Structures are given as structure tokens and as C-alpha cells.
N, C-alpha and C positions, 0 to 999 in steps of 0.2 A: 817548213812553213815560211812563206815569203814575208818580207817587211810589210807589205800592204795587208796581208792577213793578220799579222800581229797588231798593226795599227787599228784594224777593225775590231779586234778583241778588246782593245782599250776603249774604243768609242762605245762599244756595246756593254761595257762593264757597269752593272747596276750599283757597284760600290765606289765608282770613280770619284764621286764628290767628297768622299771621306778623306782623300789624300790632302785636300786643302785645309783640313782641320789639324794637321800635324806640321811641326816646325822641322822641316828636313833641309839639311845643308845643300847648297848648289854643288853640282858636280860629284855627288855621292850617290852610289847605288847601295842602299842599305838592306842587306840580306842577313841581318843578325837580330831581328826582332824576336827570335826564339831564345835569345839570351838576355837582351835588354830592349824593350819596346821603345819606339821613338817618342819624342816629347809632344804631347798634344798642345796646340797653341794656347788653349785656355788655362793650362796648368799654372804658368807663372803668375798670372793675375790672381788666380784663386789662392795660391800659397801666399802671395803678397798681401792679399786681403786678410787672410787668417793671421798673418804676422802683425800687420799694422793696425787693423781695425778690431780684431778680436783679442789677440794677445796684447797688443800695444795699448789698446784703449780700455777694453773690459777686463783685462787681466784675469785673475782667477775666477771672476764671475762668469767667464765664458763657458765653464763646465756646465752651467745651467742655461745661461742666456743664449748660447750658441750650440747647445746640446753636444758638447765634446764628449760627455759621458756616454752618449748614445751611439757614438760613431762605430764601435765594433759591431753592434747589432744592426745598425742601419746599413753599413757597407756589406755585412754578412748577408742580409736579405737581398741586396742587389746581386751579389755573387751567386746566391742560390738560384736566381732566375737564369743564370748562364750555365748551370751544371745540373739542372734537373732535380733540385732540392726544394723543400718547402720553406715557408717563412719560419724563422725560429730554429732552423737546422744548421745554419752556418754562422760562425763567428769569425770576424776579421781580427787577427791578433798575432803577435809574435812573429817568428820566422818559420819557414817550412820545417827546418830541423827540429825546432822545439815542438811543433805540432805533430811530427812523426812520433816523438817520444810520448806525447800525451795519448795519441791513438793506440800505440803499442801497449802502453800501460793499461788503457781501458780494456783492450782485448784480453789481456792477462787476467783482469778481474772478472770478465764475462765467462772465462773458462779456467777457473783456478786449479782444476785438476790436471791441466795440461801445461807443458813447459817448453815447447819448441816454437820459435817464431821463424817463419819460412819466407824466403824471397829467392830471387834468381841471381845467379852470377852475372856480373856486368851491370847490375842495377846502378842508379846514380849513387855515388859513394856516401852521401849523407844518410841515406836510408839504411845502408848496410852498417855504417859506423854507429848509428843510434841503436841498432840491434845489438851490436857488439858491446856497446856501453851498458845496455840493460843486462846483458849476460854477466859482465864483470860486476855490476852493482849488486846482483843477486848471488855473487860468489859461485856462478856457474849453474845455479838452479834453473835459470832460463837459458836455453841453448839456442844460439843462432844457427840456422841451417840455410845454406845457399846451394841451389841446384840449377842445372841448365834449364833454360827457358822451356824447352820442349819436354822436360821431365817433371814439370810442376804437378801435373795431375797425378803422377805416380807417387807423389810424396804427401798427399792430403790424407794423413792418417789420424788416428784418434789421440795422438799426443801433440798435435799442432794447435796452438792457441791463437795464432794470427797468421794470415797470409798478407804480405805487403808487396804490392806490385806497382810499377810505374806504367800508366796507361800508354803513353807515347814514349818510347825509349829515347833517351837524350842524345845518344850517339847516332843511332841508325834511323830514328823516326818510325820504327816498327810499332804497330798497334797491337795490344793484346785484345782479345775478345772479352770485354768486360762482363757481359751477361753470362757467357758460357762458363768462365772461370769462377765468377761469383756463385753461380748455381752449383758448380761442382764442389766448391769449398763448403757451401751451406749443407750439401748432402752429407758431408763428413762432420758437420757441427762446428765449422771453422768460420769465425768472423773475418771479413776482408777489409783491408785498407787500400784505397787507390790513391796514388800520387798523381795529381792532375797538373803538375807544373808545366808540362809541355802540351796540355790539351785545353785547359780552361781559356776560353776566348778564341781558340783556333778552330774548334769544331763543336758540333752538338754533343753534349754529354747528358745522360739521364740517369743519375745515381739512384733515384727512387724506383724507376722502372726496372732496374736490374737488381734491386734489393741490397745495394751496397750498405755496409755498416758504418764505415768511416772513410773520409777522404781528406787530403791535404793538398795545398798548392801555393804558389807564390803569386805576388801581385805585380812583378816587374817585367814579365815577359809579354805575352799577348794581351794582358790587361793594361799595359802601358802606365803603370803606377810610378815609374822612376826607380833609380838604383836603390836597392835595399828597401823597397816598398813592403808594407805589412803583408803577411801571408794569411791563409785562411784554413779553417778546420770545419769539416762537415761531420756531424754525428747524427745518425738516424734517430728520430724522436723515441723510438722504442727502447733505446739504450740510455737515454738521459738520466733517468732516476736509478739506474743500476750501477753507476760508476762513481767512485770517489776519486776526484782528480789527484793524480800523483804529484802534479805541480799545483799545489793548493795555495795559490797566491791570493792576495787580499781582495782583488777585484772580482774573483770568482766566488767570493763569500755571499751567503744569502742576504746579508745586510752589511756591506762593506763599511758603511759610515756609522755603524754601531760600535766599531772598534773593539770587538770581543777578543778575549784571549784565546778562544777556541774556534776552530774552523767549522762552519756549517755550509755545505755545498749550496750554491745558488740554484735557482730554478732553471730547468731546461738547459739550453745551450750556454747560458751565462756561466755555468760552473766550469766551462772550459776556458774562461778568461784566466789570466794569471796576473800580470803586472799592469801598470798604468800604460795606456795606449799612446803611441807617438802621434800626436795630432797633426803635425806638419806632413808626415808621411801619409796619414789617413786622408788629408785634404787633397794631396796630389793624386792618390789612387782613386778617390771618388770621381775626379774628372775623367780619368780613363774608363772607369766603369760606366759612367753616364753616357759617354761617347759610344761605348760598346753596346749598350742596351738599345741604342737607336738603329743598330745594324741588324740585318736578317742573318741568323746563324747558318741557315742552309745555303744562302748566297755566299757567305764566307767560306764554307766548306767546299762548295763547288769551284769557286775561284782558286782556292788553295790547291785543289787537286789538279786543276788545269795548269796553274803556274808550275807545279812540280813536273807534270808530264812534259811541258814545253822545255823546261830546263834539261831534263834527262835526254829528251830526243836530240837536243842540240849538242850536249856534251858528248854523247855517243857518236854523233856524226862528225864532230870537229876535234874532239880531244880523246882519241882512243887510248891514251896513256893511263887513263883513270879507270878504276874499278867501281861500279855502282855498289854501294853498301846498303842503301835504303831499299825497301820493297819496290819493285817495278809497278805492281798493281796499286793504283792510287787509293783503293778502298782499304788497303792494309797499311797505309803510310800516313803519318801525321803531316804537319805543315812545314816540312823541311825535306831537303835532299842531301844525303851524305855520299861523298865519293872518296876513294882512298888512293893514295900515292905515297911511296916511301919518303919522298921529300915534301910531304904535305905542309909542314910548318913554313918552310921557305916560300913555297908557292903561294900560300895564303898571305904572307907578308908582302909579296910582290903585288898580289891583287889589291890589298888594302892601300898600298902606295899608289895604285892606279885608280883609287876611288871606289873599289868594290869591297864592301865590308861584310865579310863572313867571319867564321872563326875556325880554330883548329882544336881537335880533341885527340890526345895521344892514343895509340902510337902513330897513326898515319891518316886520320880522317879530316877532310875539309868539309865543314858543315855550312849549309846555306838555308836560312830560314825565310819563309815567305809569309809575310803579314798582309793578308788581302785588303785590309783597310787602306794601306798606302803603297803597296808594291804593285807596280804596273807590269803588264806583259812585256813591254819593251825593256823594262829593267832586267827581267830574267834573260831576255835575248841578248842584250848588250853585255851583260856580265859574262856570258859564255864567249862572246866575241873577244872580250879583253883577256879572258883565260886562254883562249886559243892563241892569241898573239904572244902572251907571256911564254907559252910552251914552245911556240915556233921560234922565238928569239932567244930562248934559254935565259931570259932576263932574271928569272928566279935564282940563278946561280950567283948573283952579286953577293959579296960577303956579308953585307949588312942584314940580309934577309935570313941568315942563319943564326943571328943573335936572338936568344930567347928572352922574351919579356916575362915579368912576374905573372902576368895574366895572359893566357893563350886563347 
């Protein structure tokens, strides 16, 4: 594709105006929105308003006067519109890890005669770790089982209490067929939990159309809520009254301000709340959600696929040293492209030093995330030009690029 053709793609982009709503540093090509979304320009003023005008002036009265208490439900309903859920089916709360624990515990209550919780090898570690923790908590009564991705269907037996899968794989960007796997699990009487951390805000998701039972996800990637932003939990309405929350925190109580000595689960999705919400994080996330809700999700998906295709085409033409790890077919790929090289860490550090920010995942994967609201086609093309130059000059071999940081 010629420079003129790439420029024409940017001119014709229906999402081009969204880039101006983000605070992006000059001289940086940011291809790591799949790990931390960029800062919306409106966020700083919103958070400052909450700090100065709400917390600073109204103090504790803000729980009522500014509806701080309603933030988990309000943001949950906004997230629901992005993931194919209904009002009152999503709560914005806690972290993804905590919400994985909640969802697994709920599934075990729905199928108390079963004791296996199933996932795939190579899943994002927090999902597997939470499963392992539940097994130890129950002294081995609950058994974690991890199998190869292509063997999942073969292990959907009558002892499985929950199937936990990540929709978009964090390393490869490979997509699971949500509808087909959910249907297969349901045929075996197994409730399904979908981790949407790398899908929510990056592509159309329709949880209710595929009959999903639970889902979790974070707010700091494609939802642009900032570092450590609150996460979310989806629970299908049909399950609300069947589950007693394992993390029965005070805010999930039926009447939290009655201050009873005994827990009574709240109505509907509210019972999946636990502790007091972090209002500053909620305020920042709500800016990202409001911005996202103004965009067309099909346009986001189409641009994401085109960006990935362009990047793959140019890497393979100019950088034959790399192996494509992500699916080549864009319909089976999330909003990222991963390539492999045995010196991937040092190469990524050299890229970052040249203003192209992606990230590295052990043992050898360079990950490039495409956030259609602010990533341009020329960004994808220029990133490959810089990568090709680094490889041609062997500049990645400089000693400083081999020094590993605490975060990779």
C-alpha cells in the first residue's frame, strides 16, 4: 500500500475526529491501548471537579447530592450497552481478579453437585490463579482443570461447574467463538464466564444473544478509564436470585445502611457489589465510557481489522525476521497483532526509545494494540518503518535494551 493510499484511508476514516478527544504526546505512536488506554482530554477536568467541587465542598453529602452511591450501577448500565447486556445486569466494581472470584463462586452455587472449574492453558494468569485459589480454599474439593484451547469441547463433562474463557487472548489476540462455546457448555449443563478484558470497547460483543451466564472485564484498556480503573461484572438476570455472594461485603447488602449484624443479599445485580466504590476512579472511567458510547462499534471493529491487516502486510514485507503469532484472518483476531522474535524484549525497548510504544509478553512476543478511536493508519505504517530500521541497523543490540524493567 502506497503512502497516498494510506493517507486516503485516514482521510476517509469515520472515526478520525475522535483522536482530538485524547491527550496524546507529540512524537509518540501509541500502540499499547490494549494494555492502558490513552487519556481522554475531558478526564482531568472531570476528576478535578469531583475532587474540588464534590469532595472538597460537599464532602460526605456527595454520596447523595452527587449520587456517588449510584455510580456502580450507573456505570454498569453504560458498560452493558457496549457488551450486549441489559440494564441492571452489569455492576462496575472492584478489580477483574475479584470479579473472576465472584463469578466462579456463583457458578459453583448454580451447580453444587459439580466440582471442576475448567479453563485453557495459557489463559491470562489472574483467571487461572483465582481458580487455583478456590481449589486451595476448598481443600481440593473444587478442582482446577486447564486444557489446550482446541480440546475444550472434549472436556465439557458432567463434573464441570464452570467454564472460564478469555474472549480475546491477551498474548495472541485470537478470538474464541463465544456463541458456539457457550452453546456447547450449556448442552452439558455448564455455566460460562467470559473475560472481556481485551474485547470490551474494541469490538461488538453480545452477551445476551449468546446466552452467557457471567462476564468480567477491566476499565483501563479500550474503555480508557485510566490506570487501575474499576472493573465490571455481568450476571445474567436469570441467575441473580440464585446466588449468595461469596464476597458478601456491606454494599451488596439488601439494606446497607440498616447496619444489620447479618447479611441479606441485595436485589438483582446489587448483590454483586462488595466494598465502597472508588469514586475518583469511577469519575475517570465514566468519561471514557461516555466517549465510547458516542462511537459506532461496527466502525470501530472495521477499522481495527483494517489496521491489523495493514500492519501484518507491512511487517511481512519489510521484517521477515518475525513470526506472526496472531491469526492472519482478521475475523478471528482481536484489536491487536502479536509477532515473535527470540530477542523480542530488547527490540521492543528499542522501539519505545524511538517513540513506538507497544509491549512485550514472555517469552518472545511483541504486542501491538490498535485503538481505532485514536490510532491512525499512518501510525501503523510508520511503526513498521521504524521497526524495519531498527532491525536493519541492529540498534536493538545496545546493552541498555536488554535491561528488564519491573513491568514489561
